[in-house]
Every structure is written in C-alpha cells, then in structure tokens.
N, C-alpha and C positions, 0 to 999 in steps of 0.2 A: 793560312793566312787569312781566308774566306770568313771560316768562321771566328776567327779573332775579330776583322771587322765587324762581324756580327754584332759580337759582344760590347765592343767599345758604341756602336751605335745603339743600343740599349741601355746602355752608361746613360748616353748624353739622353736619351729619352727620357731618363730617369730622374734628369736634370744632377745629376755627380756634376762637380766642380770642373772644369778643365783643367786645372792641378793635378787631382785625383785622376782624373781620366789619363794623363798624362803618365803621372806615378805609377799606373796601372799598366800600361802599354810598357814602360823600362822592364815591371818587374814579368811581365808575360815574355818577353826576351825581342821587342822590337828594339832596330837598330834605330840610329838616330834619323837617319833616312826614312825609314818608313813610318815612324814617329811623324815626322814634317807630312807626310802624305798622307797619312790618316788624318790627322788635322787639320788639313787643308780641306779634305774631302769633306770629313762629320761636321764641320763649321763653315763651310763655304769660305776660305778667309784667303787673302794672297798667300803667295809662297813668302815671301819677305815677313807677313806676321805669322805664319807658322813656324818657319827658321826662327823669330826671335821667342815664341812662346815655348818649342821644344828648344833650343841651344841654350836659354836662362831656366828651364827647372831643374832643380839640384837632382834628378838622377838622370840627368844629360851634362851635368856641366862639364864634364871628365873627358866625354868625346867631343862635346863642340870645342875644348881645350885643344886638345889634340889632332885636331883640323885643320888648327891655326897653319902648322908648317907646311902643310898642304896645298892650301890655299895662297899662300906666300908665295910657293914656288910656281905654282900656276903660274900668278900675276908674273911672275918678274919673267916667266918663260912667254908669254904673250908679250910685254911689253919690249923686251929684248928682241923682239922680231918684227919690232914697228908696228902691232899691229891695239886699235884701240878699240875696246870693248865696251858698248854703253849699257845698262842695265837699267830697265824702267820698273820700279815698284815690283823687284824680283819674280814677272811673272815674262818678260819679255831678254831675251838677248838678240842682240842685232850689233854685227861688226860695220865700223865705220865704212865708209868709202874707201878703195883703194887707193894710193897717189897716182895721179896720172900721168904719163909719160910724155915728157916736151919732145917735141921734133924739131 
C-alpha cells in the first residue's frame, strides 16, 4: 500500500487530474475505503469531500450503491435503540447526550 500511495502522490505532483487518479486507484485495486482515505490524504480535503469525489466517480459508483443497504441498516439499528448521532462535515462523530433519568 505504501508503494501505491507513493505512486498516487507522484501522479498528483505531475498534475494528473483527480478523476484520472481515482480511476488509477480503482485499476490498482484500491477498495472504495482505501481510495477515500488516499484522496483525503493527498489532497488534504475533508472526509465528506473525499467520499463525494470517490463515490461519485464511475469507477466506484457500483461499490457506493452496494453500500447503501448497509448504511441504512446501521442507521436503523442506532435509531431503534434511541441513540442520535450528529455528523459535522464528515470528520467528527459525536453521540448526543444520553437522556437524564428522573428521580
């Protein structure tokens, strides 16, 4: 993975477009999660922006669509147990304060 990241950084330094770099990562076998992490690192962008860039790229659209049922299941599981989660710009996850017991 380190050699692949070196190659990605080299491509960025050479001025290759982000779209072509994402295509190259898919060709090199990067999973969608690895691609998101790499794009975030080499472009120094937020998690939300990296997720949007990668998941909307034609090379990863299928993987992004396949993850929707899993994301929905996690959301339902958390909301069924009364836990609310707030996400601020995709970089921080913070659980809301638990309800206080009345005495």
